[in-house]
TIRO-2110 file (N, C-alpha, C; in Angstrom, 1 decimal):
// TIRO-2110
-7.7, 18.7, 6.3, N, 1, A
-8.0, 17.4, 6.7, CA, 1, A
-6.7, 16.6, 6.5, C, 1, A
-6.0, 16.4, 7.6, N, 2, A
-4.7, 15.7, 7.6, CA, 2, A
-4.9, 14.4, 8.3, C, 2, A
-4.8, 13.3, 7.7, N, 3, A
-5.0, 11.9, 8.2, CA, 3, A
-3.6, 11.4, 8.5, C, 3, A
-3.6, 10.5, 9.5, N, 4, A
-2.5, 9.6, 9.9, CA, 4, A
-3.0, 8.2, 9.9, C, 4, A
-2.0, 7.4, 9.5, N, 5, A
-2.2, 5.9, 9.6, CA, 5, A
-1.1, 5.3, 10.3, C, 5, A
-1.5, 4.3, 11.2, N, 6, A
-0.6, 3.7, 12.1, CA, 6, A
-0.7, 2.2, 11.9, C, 6, A
0.4, 1.4, 11.7, N, 7, A
0.3, 0.1, 11.7, CA, 7, A
1.6, -0.8, 11.7, C, 7, A
1.4, -2.0, 11.9, N, 8, A
2.7, -2.7, 11.6, CA, 8, A
3.2, -3.0, 10.3, C, 8, A
4.5, -3.0, 10.3, N, 9, A
5.1, -3.2, 9.0, CA, 9, A
5.5, -4.6, 8.5, C, 9, A
5.1, -4.8, 7.2, N, 10, A
5.6, -6.1, 6.4, CA, 10, A
6.6, -5.4, 5.4, C, 10, A
7.9, -6.0, 5.4, N, 11, A
8.8, -5.4, 4.5, CA, 11, A
9.3, -6.2, 3.5, C, 11, A
9.4, -5.7, 2.2, N, 12, A
9.8, -6.4, 1.1, CA, 12, A
10.9, -5.8, 0.3, C, 12, A
11.5, -6.2, -0.6, N, 13, A
12.7, -5.6, -1.4, CA, 13, A
12.2, -4.7, -2.6, C, 13, A
13.2, -4.5, -3.5, N, 14, A
12.9, -3.9, -4.8, CA, 14, A
12.2, -4.8, -5.7, C, 14, A
11.7, -4.1, -6.7, N, 15, A
11.0, -4.7, -8.0, CA, 15, A
10.0, -5.7, -7.6, C, 15, A
9.1, -5.4, -6.6, N, 16, A
7.9, -6.2, -6.5, CA, 16, A
6.9, -5.8, -7.6, C, 16, A
6.8, -6.8, -8.5, N, 17, A
5.9, -6.4, -9.6, CA, 17, A
4.5, -7.0, -9.3, C, 17, A
3.7, -6.8, -10.4, N, 18, A
2.1, -7.3, -10.1, CA, 18, A
2.0, -8.7, -10.2, C, 18, A
3.0, -9.4, -10.9, N, 19, A
2.9, -10.8, -10.8, CA, 19, A
3.2, -11.5, -9.5, C, 19, A
4.1, -10.7, -8.7, N, 20, A
4.3, -11.0, -7.4, CA, 20, A
3.0, -10.7, -6.5, C, 20, A
2.5, -9.5, -6.6, N, 21, A
1.5, -8.9, -5.8, CA, 21, A
0.3, -9.7, -6.1, C, 21, A
0.0, -10.0, -7.2, N, 22, A
-1.3, -10.8, -7.5, CA, 22, A
-0.9, -11.9, -8.6, C, 22, A
-0.5, -13.0, -8.3, N, 23, A
-0.1, -14.0, -9.2, CA, 23, A
-1.1, -14.2, -10.3, C, 23, A
-0.7, -14.2, -11.7, N, 24, A
-1.7, -14.4, -12.6, CA, 24, A
-2.4, -15.8, -12.7, C, 24, A
-1.9, -16.8, -12.2, N, 25, A
-2.7, -18.0, -12.2, CA, 25, A
-4.0, -17.9, -11.4, C, 25, A
-4.2, -16.9, -10.6, N, 26, A
-5.2, -16.8, -9.7, CA, 26, A
-6.2, -15.5, -10.2, C, 26, A
-5.9, -15.0, -11.4, N, 27, A
-6.7, -13.7, -11.7, CA, 27, A
-8.1, -14.1, -12.1, C, 27, A
-8.5, -15.2, -12.3, N, 28, A
-9.9, -15.7, -12.7, CA, 28, A
-10.8, -15.9, -11.5, C, 28, A
-10.0, -16.0, -10.2, N, 29, A
-10.7, -16.2, -9.1, CA, 29, A
-11.3, -14.9, -8.5, C, 29, A
-12.3, -14.9, -7.7, N, 30, A
-12.8, -13.6, -7.0, CA, 30, A
-11.9, -13.0, -6.4, C, 30, A
-11.8, -11.8, -6.0, N, 31, A
-10.8, -10.9, -5.3, CA, 31, A
-10.6, -11.6, -4.0, C, 31, A
-11.8, -11.9, -3.3, N, 32, A
-11.5, -12.5, -2.0, CA, 32, A
-10.6, -13.9, -2.1, C, 32, A
-10.9, -14.7, -3.1, N, 33, A
-10.1, -15.9, -3.2, CA, 33, A
-8.7, -15.5, -3.7, C, 33, A
-8.6, -14.7, -4.7, N, 34, A
-7.2, -14.3, -5.2, CA, 34, A
-6.4, -13.7, -4.1, C, 34, A
-6.9, -12.9, -3.2, N, 35, A
-6.2, -12.3, -2.0, CA, 35, A
-5.5, -13.2, -1.2, C, 35, A
-6.0, -14.4, -1.1, N, 36, A
-5.1, -15.5, -0.3, CA, 36, A
-3.7, -15.8, -0.9, C, 36, A
-3.5, -15.5, -2.1, N, 37, A
-2.2, -15.5, -2.7, CA, 37, A
-1.5, -14.4, -2.9, C, 37, A
-1.9, -13.2, -2.3, N, 38, A
-1.1, -11.9, -2.6, CA, 38, A
0.2, -12.0, -2.0, C, 38, A
1.2, -11.6, -2.7, N, 39, A
2.6, -11.7, -2.3, CA, 39, A
3.3, -13.0, -2.2, C, 39, A
2.5, -14.0, -2.7, N, 40, A
3.1, -15.3, -2.5, CA, 40, A
4.4, -15.6, -3.1, C, 40, A
4.8, -15.0, -4.2, N, 41, A
6.0, -15.1, -4.7, CA, 41, A
7.1, -14.9, -3.8, C, 41, A
7.0, -13.9, -2.8, N, 42, A
8.0, -13.6, -1.8, CA, 42, A
7.9, -13.9, -0.4, C, 42, A
6.5, -14.2, -0.3, N, 43, A
6.1, -14.5, 1.2, CA, 43, A
4.7, -15.3, 1.1, C, 43, A
4.9, -16.7, 1.0, N, 44, A
3.7, -17.4, 0.7, CA, 44, A
2.7, -17.3, 2.0, C, 44, A
3.0, -16.8, 3.2, N, 45, A
2.2, -16.7, 4.2, CA, 45, A
1.7, -15.2, 4.5, C, 45, A
1.9, -14.4, 3.5, N, 46, A
1.6, -12.9, 3.8, CA, 46, A
0.1, -12.8, 3.9, C, 46, A
-0.8, -13.3, 3.2, N, 47, A
-2.3, -13.1, 3.2, CA, 47, A
-2.8, -13.6, 4.5, C, 47, A
-2.2, -14.6, 5.1, N, 48, A
-2.5, -15.1, 6.5, CA, 48, A
-2.0, -14.3, 7.6, C, 48, A
-0.9, -13.7, 7.4, N, 49, A
-0.2, -12.9, 8.5, CA, 49, A
-0.7, -11.5, 8.6, C, 49, A
-0.9, -10.8, 7.4, N, 50, A
-1.3, -9.4, 7.4, CA, 50, A
-2.6, -9.1, 8.1, C, 50, A
-2.8, -8.0, 8.8, N, 51, A
-4.0, -7.7, 9.5, CA, 51, A
-4.4, -6.4, 9.0, C, 51, A
-5.8, -6.1, 9.1, N, 52, A
-6.3, -4.7, 8.5, CA, 52, A
-5.6, -3.6, 9.3, C, 52, A
-5.2, -2.6, 8.3, N, 53, A
-4.3, -1.5, 8.8, CA, 53, A
-2.8, -1.8, 8.8, C, 53, A
-2.5, -2.9, 8.7, N, 54, A
-0.8, -3.1, 8.5, CA, 54, A
-0.4, -2.4, 7.3, C, 54, A
0.8, -2.1, 7.3, N, 55, A
1.5, -1.4, 6.3, CA, 55, A
2.7, -2.1, 5.6, C, 55, A
2.5, -2.2, 4.3, N, 56, A
3.5, -2.9, 3.5, CA, 56, A
4.5, -1.9, 3.0, C, 56, A
5.8, -2.1, 3.4, N, 57, A
7.0, -1.4, 2.9, CA, 57, A
7.7, -2.1, 2.0, C, 57, A
8.1, -1.4, 0.9, N, 58, A
9.1, -2.0, 0.0, CA, 58, A
10.2, -1.1, -0.5, C, 58, A
11.2, -1.6, -1.4, N, 59, A
12.2, -0.7, -1.9, CA, 59, A
11.6, 0.0, -3.2, C, 59, A
12.3, 0.0, -4.1, N, 60, A
12.3, 0.6, -5.5, CA, 60, A
11.4, -0.1, -6.4, C, 60, A
10.5, 0.7, -7.1, N, 61, A
10.0, 0.1, -8.2, CA, 61, A
8.8, -0.9, -7.9, C, 61, A
8.0, -0.6, -6.8, N, 62, A
7.0, -1.3, -6.3, CA, 62, A
5.8, -1.3, -7.4, C, 62, A
5.1, -2.3, -7.8, N, 63, A
4.1, -2.5, -8.6, CA, 63, A
4.4, -2.3, -10.2, C, 63, A
5.7, -2.5, -10.6, N, 64, A
5.9, -2.6, -11.9, CA, 64, A
5.3, -3.8, -12.6, C, 64, A
5.3, -3.8, -13.9, N, 65, A
4.8, -4.9, -14.6, CA, 65, A
3.4, -4.4, -15.3, C, 65, A
2.4, -5.4, -15.4, N, 66, A
1.1, -5.1, -15.9, CA, 66, A
0.4, -4.1, -15.2, C, 66, A
-0.7, -3.6, -15.8, N, 67, A
-1.5, -2.6, -15.2, CA, 67, A
-2.7, -3.3, -14.6, C, 67, A
-2.7, -4.6, -14.3, N, 68, A
-3.8, -5.2, -13.7, CA, 68, A
-4.2, -4.6, -12.4, C, 68, A
-5.5, -4.4, -12.3, N, 69, A
-6.1, -3.7, -11.0, CA, 69, A
-6.2, -4.8, -10.0, C, 69, A
-6.1, -6.1, -10.3, N, 70, A
-6.2, -6.9, -9.2, CA, 70, A
-4.9, -7.0, -8.2, C, 70, A
-4.0, -6.4, -8.5, N, 71, A
-2.8, -6.3, -7.6, CA, 71, A
-3.2, -5.4, -6.4, C, 71, A
-3.6, -4.0, -6.6, N, 72, A
-4.0, -3.2, -5.6, CA, 72, A
-5.3, -3.8, -4.9, C, 72, A
-6.2, -4.4, -5.7, N, 73, A
-7.6, -4.8, -5.2, CA, 73, A
-7.2, -6.0, -4.1, C, 73, A
-6.4, -6.9, -4.3, N, 74, A
-6.2, -7.9, -3.4, CA, 74, A
-5.5, -7.4, -2.1, C, 74, A
-4.7, -6.4, -2.2, N, 75, A
-4.1, -5.7, -1.0, CA, 75, A
-5.2, -4.9, -0.3, C, 75, A
-6.1, -4.3, -0.9, N, 76, A
-7.2, -3.7, -0.3, CA, 76, A
-8.1, -4.6, 0.4, C, 76, A
-8.4, -5.8, -0.4, N, 77, A
-9.2, -6.8, 0.3, CA, 77, A
-8.6, -7.3, 1.6, C, 77, A
-7.3, -7.4, 1.7, N, 78, A
-6.5, -7.8, 3.0, CA, 78, A
-6.6, -6.8, 4.0, C, 78, A
-6.9, -5.6, 3.6, N, 79, A
-6.9, -4.5, 4.6, CA, 79, A
-5.7, -3.6, 4.7, C, 79, A
-4.8, -3.9, 3.8, N, 80, A
-3.6, -3.1, 3.9, CA, 80, A
-3.8, -1.6, 4.1, C, 80, A
-3.3, -1.0, 5.2, N, 81, A
-3.5, 0.4, 5.4, CA, 81, A
-3.0, 1.4, 4.6, C, 81, A
-1.7, 1.0, 4.0, N, 82, A
-0.9, 1.9, 3.2, CA, 82, A
0.3, 1.1, 2.6, C, 82, A
0.9, 1.6, 1.6, N, 83, A
2.1, 1.0, 1.0, CA, 83, A
3.0, 2.1, 0.9, C, 83, A
4.2, 1.8, 1.4, N, 84, A
5.3, 2.7, 1.4, CA, 84, A
6.4, 2.1, 0.5, C, 84, A
7.1, 2.8, -0.4, N, 85, A
8.0, 2.4, -1.2, CA, 85, A
9.0, 3.5, -1.6, C, 85, A
10.1, 3.2, -2.0, N, 86, A
11.1, 4.2, -2.6, CA, 86, A
10.5, 4.9, -3.6, C, 86, A
10.0, 4.2, -4.7, N, 87, A
9.1, 4.7, -5.6, CA, 87, A
8.4, 3.8, -6.3, C, 87, A
7.1, 4.1, -6.9, N, 88, A
6.2, 3.1, -7.5, CA, 88, A
6.1, 3.2, -8.9, C, 88, A
5.8, 2.1, -9.6, N, 89, A
5.4, 2.2, -11.0, CA, 89, A
4.1, 3.0, -11.0, C, 89, A
4.1, 3.9, -12.1, N, 90, A
2.9, 4.9, -12.1, CA, 90, A
1.6, 4.4, -12.2, C, 90, A
1.4, 3.2, -13.0, N, 91, A
0.0, 2.7, -13.2, CA, 91, A
-0.4, 2.1, -11.8, C, 91, A
0.4, 1.3, -11.1, N, 92, A
0.1, 0.9, -9.9, CA, 92, A
-0.2, 1.9, -8.9, C, 92, A
0.6, 3.1, -8.8, N, 93, A
0.4, 4.0, -7.9, CA, 93, A
-1.1, 4.8, -8.2, C, 93, A
-1.4, 5.0, -9.4, N, 94, A
-2.7, 5.6, -9.7, CA, 94, A
-3.8, 4.5, -9.4, C, 94, A
-3.8, 3.3, -9.8, N, 95, A
-4.8, 2.4, -9.5, CA, 95, A
-4.9, 2.2, -8.0, C, 95, A
-3.9, 2.2, -7.1, N, 96, A
-4.0, 2.1, -5.7, CA, 96, A
-4.7, 3.4, -5.1, C, 96, A
-4.3, 4.6, -5.6, N, 97, A
-5.1, 5.7, -5.1, CA, 97, A
-6.6, 5.7, -5.5, C, 97, A
-6.8, 5.2, -6.7, N, 98, A
-8.2, 5.2, -7.2, CA, 98, A
-9.0, 4.2, -6.4, C, 98, A
-8.5, 3.2, -5.8, N, 99, A
-9.1, 2.2, -4.9, CA, 99, A
-9.1, 2.6, -3.5, C, 99, A
-8.5, 3.7, -3.1, N, 100, A
-8.4, 4.3, -1.8, CA, 100, A
-7.3, 3.7, -0.8, C, 100, A
-6.2, 3.2, -1.5, N, 101, A
-5.1, 2.8, -0.8, CA, 101, A
-3.9, 3.9, -0.8, C, 101, A
-3.6, 4.5, 0.4, N, 102, A
-2.6, 5.5, 0.5, CA, 102, A
-1.2, 4.9, -0.1, C, 102, A
-0.6, 5.5, -1.1, N, 103, A
0.6, 4.9, -1.4, CA, 103, A
1.7, 6.3, -1.2, C, 103, A
2.8, 5.9, -0.5, N, 104, A
3.6, 6.9, 0.0, CA, 104, A
5.1, 6.7, -0.5, C, 104, A
5.7, 7.6, -1.2, N, 105, A
7.1, 7.4, -1.5, CA, 105, A
8.0, 8.0, -0.3, C, 105, A
9.0, 7.3, -0.1, N, 106, A
9.9, 7.6, 1.0, CA, 106, A
11.2, 7.0, 0.6, C, 106, A
12.4, 8.0, 0.4, N, 107, A
13.8, 7.6, 0.1, CA, 107, A
14.4, 6.7, 1.1, C, 107, A
13.8, 6.9, 2.4, N, 108, A
14.3, 6.1, 3.6, CA, 108, A
13.7, 4.8, 3.9, C, 108, A
12.8, 4.2, 3.0, N, 109, A
12.1, 3.1, 3.2, CA, 109, A
12.9, 1.9, 3.7, C, 109, A
14.3, 1.9, 3.2, N, 110, A
15.1, 0.8, 3.6, CA, 110, A
15.4, 0.8, 5.2, C, 110, A
15.3, 2.0, 5.9, N, 111, A
15.5, 2.1, 7.2, CA, 111, A
14.4, 1.5, 8.2, C, 111, A
13.3, 1.2, 7.5, N, 112, A
12.0, 0.5, 8.2, CA, 112, A
12.2, -1.0, 8.1, C, 112, A
11.8, -1.6, 9.1, N, 113, A
12.0, -3.2, 9.1, CA, 113, A
10.7, -3.8, 9.3, C, 113, A
10.5, -5.0, 8.9, N, 114, A
9.3, -5.9, 9.2, CA, 114, A
9.1, -5.8, 10.9, C, 114, A
8.0, -5.7, 11.2, N, 115, A
7.6, -5.7, 12.6, CA, 115, A
7.7, -4.4, 13.2, C, 115, A
8.2, -3.4, 12.6, N, 116, A
8.3, -2.0, 13.1, CA, 116, A
6.8, -1.5, 13.2, C, 116, A
6.5, -0.6, 14.1, N, 117, A
5.3, 0.1, 14.2, CA, 117, A
5.4, 1.5, 13.8, C, 117, A
4.7, 1.9, 12.7, N, 118, A
5.0, 3.2, 12.1, CA, 118, A
3.7, 3.8, 12.0, C, 118, A
3.9, 5.3, 12.0, N, 119, A
2.8, 6.3, 11.8, CA, 119, A
3.0, 7.2, 10.7, C, 119, A
2.0, 7.2, 9.6, N, 120, A
2.4, 8.1, 8.7, CA, 120, A
1.4, 9.2, 8.7, C, 120, A
2.0, 10.5, 8.6, N, 121, A
1.2, 11.6, 8.7, CA, 121, A
1.2, 12.1, 7.1, C, 121, A
0.0, 11.8, 6.5, N, 122, A
-0.2, 12.0, 5.2, CA, 122, A
-0.1, 13.5, 4.7, C, 122, A
-0.6, 14.5, 5.6, N, 123, A
-0.5, 15.9, 5.2, CA, 123, A
0.8, 16.4, 5.4, C, 123, A
1.5, 16.1, 6.4, N, 124, A
2.8, 16.5, 6.6, CA, 124, A
4.0, 16.1, 5.8, C, 124, A
3.7, 14.7, 5.5, N, 125, A
4.6, 14.0, 4.6, CA, 125, A
5.8, 13.5, 5.5, C, 125, A
5.4, 12.8, 6.7, N, 126, A
6.4, 12.3, 7.6, CA, 126, A
6.0, 11.0, 8.0, C, 126, A
6.9, 10.1, 8.1, N, 127, A
6.7, 8.8, 8.6, CA, 127, A
7.5, 8.6, 10.0, C, 127, A
6.8, 8.2, 11.0, N, 128, A
7.4, 8.1, 12.4, CA, 128, A
7.6, 6.7, 12.6, C, 128, A
8.7, 6.2, 12.8, N, 129, A
8.9, 4.9, 13.3, CA, 129, A
8.9, 4.9, 14.8, C, 129, A
7.9, 4.4, 15.2, N, 130, A
7.5, 4.3, 16.7, CA, 130, A
8.5, 3.3, 17.4, C, 130, A
9.0, 2.2, 16.7, N, 131, A
9.7, 1.3, 17.2, CA, 131, A
11.2, 1.7, 17.4, C, 131, A
11.6, 2.4, 16.4, N, 132, A
13.1, 2.8, 16.4, CA, 132, A
13.2, 4.4, 16.9, C, 132, A
12.2, 5.0, 17.2, N, 133, A
12.2, 6.4, 17.5, CA, 133, A
12.9, 7.3, 16.4, C, 133, A
12.6, 7.0, 15.2, N, 134, A
13.0, 7.9, 14.1, CA, 134, A
12.0, 8.5, 13.3, C, 134, A
12.3, 9.5, 12.5, N, 135, A
11.5, 10.0, 11.6, CA, 135, A
12.0, 10.1, 10.1, C, 135, A
11.1, 9.8, 9.1, N, 136, A
11.8, 9.9, 7.7, CA, 136, A
10.7, 10.9, 7.0, C, 136, A
11.2, 11.8, 6.1, N, 137, A
10.4, 12.5, 5.2, CA, 137, A
9.8, 11.5, 4.2, C, 137, A
8.7, 11.9, 3.7, N, 138, A
8.0, 11.1, 2.6, CA, 138, A
7.0, 12.0, 1.8, C, 138, A
6.5, 11.5, 0.9, N, 139, A
5.5, 12.3, 0.1, CA, 139, A
4.4, 12.7, 0.7, C, 139, A
3.9, 14.0, 0.5, N, 140, A
2.6, 14.3, 1.0, CA, 140, A
1.5, 13.9, 0.2, C, 140, A
0.4, 13.6, 0.8, N, 141, A
-1.0, 13.5, 0.1, CA, 141, A
-1.9, 14.6, 0.3, C, 141, A
-2.2, 15.3, -0.9, N, 142, A
-2.9, 16.5, -0.9, CA, 142, A
-4.2, 16.3, -0.3, C, 142, A
-5.0, 17.3, 0.3, N, 143, A
-6.2, 17.1, 1.0, CA, 143, A
-7.3, 16.5, 0.1, C, 143, A
-7.5, 16.8, -1.1, N, 144, A
-8.4, 16.2, -1.9, CA, 144, A
-8.2, 14.7, -2.2, C, 144, A
-6.9, 14.3, -2.3, N, 145, A
-6.6, 12.9, -2.5, CA, 145, A
-6.8, 12.1, -1.1, C, 145, A
-6.7, 12.9, 0.1, N, 146, A
-6.8, 12.4, 1.4, CA, 146, A
-8.3, 12.1, 1.4, C, 146, A
-9.3, 13.0, 1.0, N, 147, A
-10.6, 12.7, 1.0, CA, 147, A
-11.0, 11.5, 0.2, C, 147, A
-10.4, 11.3, -1.0, N, 148, A
-10.8, 10.3, -1.8, CA, 148, A
-10.3, 8.8, -1.0, C, 148, A
-9.3, 8.9, -0.5, N, 149, A
-8.9, 7.8, 0.3, CA, 149, A
-9.9, 7.5, 1.4, C, 149, A
-10.2, 8.6, 2.3, N, 150, A
-11.1, 8.3, 3.4, CA, 150, A
-12.5, 7.8, 2.8, C, 150, A
-12.9, 8.3, 1.8, N, 151, A
-14.1, 7.8, 1.1, CA, 151, A
-14.1, 6.4, 0.6, C, 151, A
-12.9, 5.7, 0.4, N, 152, A
-12.7, 4.4, 0.0, CA, 152, A
-12.3, 4.2, -1.4, C, 152, A
-12.1, 5.4, -2.2, N, 153, A
-11.6, 5.2, -3.5, CA, 153, A
-12.4, 6.2, -4.3, C, 153, A
-11.9, 6.2, -5.7, N, 154, A
-12.4, 7.2, -6.6, CA, 154, A
-14.0, 7.0, -6.8, C, 154, A
-14.5, 5.8, -7.0, N, 155, A
-16.0, 5.6, -7.2, CA, 155, A
-16.8, 6.0, -6.0, C, 155, A
-16.5, 5.6, -4.8, N, 156, A
-17.4, 6.1, -3.7, CA, 156, A
-17.2, 7.7, -3.4, C, 156, A
-16.1, 8.2, -3.8, N, 157, A
-15.8, 9.7, -3.6, CA, 157, A
-16.6, 10.4, -4.5, C, 157, A
-16.7, 9.9, -5.8, N, 158, A
-17.6, 10.5, -6.9, CA, 158, A
-19.1, 10.3, -6.5, C, 158, A
-19.5, 9.2, -6.1, N, 159, A
-21.0, 8.8, -5.8, CA, 159, A
-21.3, 9.8, -4.6, C, 159, A
-20.5, 10.1, -3.6, N, 160, A
-20.7, 11.1, -2.8, CA, 160, A
-21.0, 12.5, -3.0, C, 160, A
-20.3, 12.7, -4.1, N, 161, A
-20.3, 14.2, -4.4, CA, 161, A
-21.3, 14.4, -5.8, C, 161, A
-21.7, 13.5, -6.3, N, 162, A
-22.5, 13.6, -7.6, CA, 162, A
-24.1, 13.5, -7.3, C, 162, A
END
């Protein structure tokens, strides 16, 4: 089962931490309300602009900081189809996978720009930049993790199988 994800890119830099992804002053709100402020520290209009299936691309160390699950939850609520970065903070990476958000490591993430249309082949580990007619190698997602993503995360995946 090799899945592909295609979407418009929203691009950000290095060291996007969980305080930027999900500002702490909104943590007491419902996820739907808190999602309105996702990425507000670097792009106050992100939540209004992003569309389901769009792809967030960043530089190095995406998701560093606290282990709060609200960071990937708000991005999932907004419909972010995948997150691509040079590398991720490990806790954020695992939280995103557990919520069914594909997280892809790509050394060449800096070659992708906001507004580009990209397609990610999760099984082959290739990002095709359809706007620039380029390909970049990226991390592969094993079939069992692809199934978890397709099912919507770890809890739905386990419910389906238990």
